[in-house]
C-alpha atoms as a printed R data frame, in Angstrom:
   type eleno elety resid chain resno       x      y       z
1  ATOM     1    CA   MET     A     1 -27.572 -2.088 -33.324
2  ATOM     2    CA   GLU     A     2 -27.532  1.513 -32.161
3  ATOM     3    CA   SER     A     3 -26.493  0.486 -28.652
4  ATOM     4    CA   ILE     A     4 -23.469 -1.343 -30.079
5  ATOM     5    CA   ASN     A     5 -22.426  1.746 -32.012
6  ATOM     6    CA   THR     A     6 -22.823  3.871 -28.903
7  ATOM     7    CA   PHE     A     7 -20.761  1.412 -26.881
8  ATOM     8    CA   ILE     A     8 -17.978  1.478 -29.467
9  ATOM     9    CA   LEU     A     9 -17.993  5.273 -29.628
10 ATOM    10    CA   VAL     A    10 -17.710  5.505 -25.849
11 ATOM    11    CA   SER     A    11 -15.178  2.727 -25.283
12 ATOM    12    CA   LEU     A    12 -12.823  3.492 -28.183
13 ATOM    13    CA   PRO     A    13 -11.367  6.717 -26.671
14 ATOM    14    CA   ILE     A    14 -10.930  4.967 -23.308
15 ATOM    15    CA   PHE     A    15  -9.116  2.095 -25.015
16 ATOM    16    CA   ILE     A    16  -6.848  4.494 -26.921
17 ATOM    17    CA   ILE     A    17  -6.024  6.417 -23.723
18 ATOM    18    CA   HIS     A    18  -5.272  3.111 -21.992
19 ATOM    19    CA   ILE     A    19  -2.850  2.008 -24.720
20 ATOM    20    CA   ILE     A    20  -1.084  5.391 -24.825
21 ATOM    21    CA   LEU     A    21  -0.746  5.481 -21.028
22 ATOM    22    CA   MET     A    22   0.594  1.914 -20.900
23 ATOM    23    CA   ILE     A    23   3.156  2.576 -23.656
24 ATOM    24    CA   PHE     A    24   4.220  5.821 -21.966
25 ATOM    25    CA   SER     A    25   4.634  4.109 -18.579
26 ATOM    26    CA   LEU     A    26   6.532  1.148 -19.997
27 ATOM    27    CA   ARG     A    27   8.781  3.455 -22.020
28 ATOM    28    CA   ILE     A    28   9.755  5.397 -18.900
29 ATOM    29    CA   LEU     A    29  10.172  2.171 -16.935
30 ATOM    30    CA   PHE     A    30  12.409  0.529 -19.563
31 ATOM    31    CA   LYS     A    31  14.440  3.713 -20.011
32 ATOM    32    CA   ASN     A    32  15.173  4.364 -16.317
33 ATOM    33    CA   LYS     A    33  14.926  0.918 -14.700
34 ATOM    34    CA   LYS     A    34  14.898  2.706 -11.334
35 ATOM    35    CA   THR     A    35  11.912  2.653  -9.009
36 ATOM    36    CA   LYS     A    36  11.088  4.001  -5.558
37 ATOM    37    CA   ILE     A    37   9.258  0.957  -4.299
38 ATOM    38    CA   LEU     A    38   9.008 -2.624  -5.490
39 ATOM    39    CA   ASN     A    39  11.159 -4.204  -8.133
40 ATOM    40    CA   TYR     A    40  11.567 -3.215 -11.792
41 ATOM    41    CA   GLN     A    41  10.148 -6.530 -13.048
42 ATOM    42    CA   ILE     A    42   7.170 -6.318 -10.698
43 ATOM    43    CA   TRP     A    43   6.291 -2.854 -12.035
44 ATOM    44    CA   VAL     A    44   6.338 -4.196 -15.596
45 ATOM    45    CA   ILE     A    45   3.841 -6.890 -14.594
46 ATOM    46    CA   ILE     A    46   1.672 -4.400 -12.692
47 ATOM    47    CA   VAL     A    47   1.549 -1.955 -15.613
48 ATOM    48    CA   ILE     A    48   0.606 -4.692 -18.082
49 ATOM    49    CA   VAL     A    49  -1.841 -6.683 -15.935
50 ATOM    50    CA   ILE     A    50  -3.651 -3.977 -13.965
51 ATOM    51    CA   ASN     A    51  -4.073 -1.778 -17.056
52 ATOM    52    CA   ILE     A    52  -4.908  1.898 -16.439
53 ATOM    53    CA   PHE     A    53  -4.592  1.694 -12.654
54 ATOM    54    CA   GLY     A    54  -1.205 -0.030 -12.877
55 ATOM    55    CA   SER     A    55   0.143  2.669 -15.170
56 ATOM    56    CA   LEU     A    56  -1.167  5.428 -12.937
57 ATOM    57    CA   ALA     A    57   0.228  3.719  -9.836
58 ATOM    58    CA   TYR     A    58   3.677  3.504 -11.421
59 ATOM    59    CA   LEU     A    59   3.636  7.132 -12.519
60 ATOM    60    CA   LEU     A    60   2.413  8.362  -9.127
61 ATOM    61    CA   TRP     A    61   4.288  6.129  -6.674
62 ATOM    62    CA   GLY     A    62   6.798  3.908  -8.456
63 ATOM    63    CA   LYS     A    63   8.701  6.291 -10.701
64 ATOM    64    CA   LYS     A    64  11.919  7.462  -9.128
65 ATOM    65    CA   ASP     A    65  12.423 11.213  -9.322
66 ATOM    66    CA   ASP     A    66  15.863 12.030 -10.690
């Protein structure tokens, strides 16, 4: 039982960070609808399906600098 509590305490902050990062990325993507590489719809799928790495990839390489 203690290992389950430890797992929850460790994974809960990671899950919260994941959700915040995904919402932040999708908000920027829906607001701008402009990307450097790939298509807008493909970035939406990448951010949702690939989770944390998809959001980071969009913010680092996909987001068009205005």
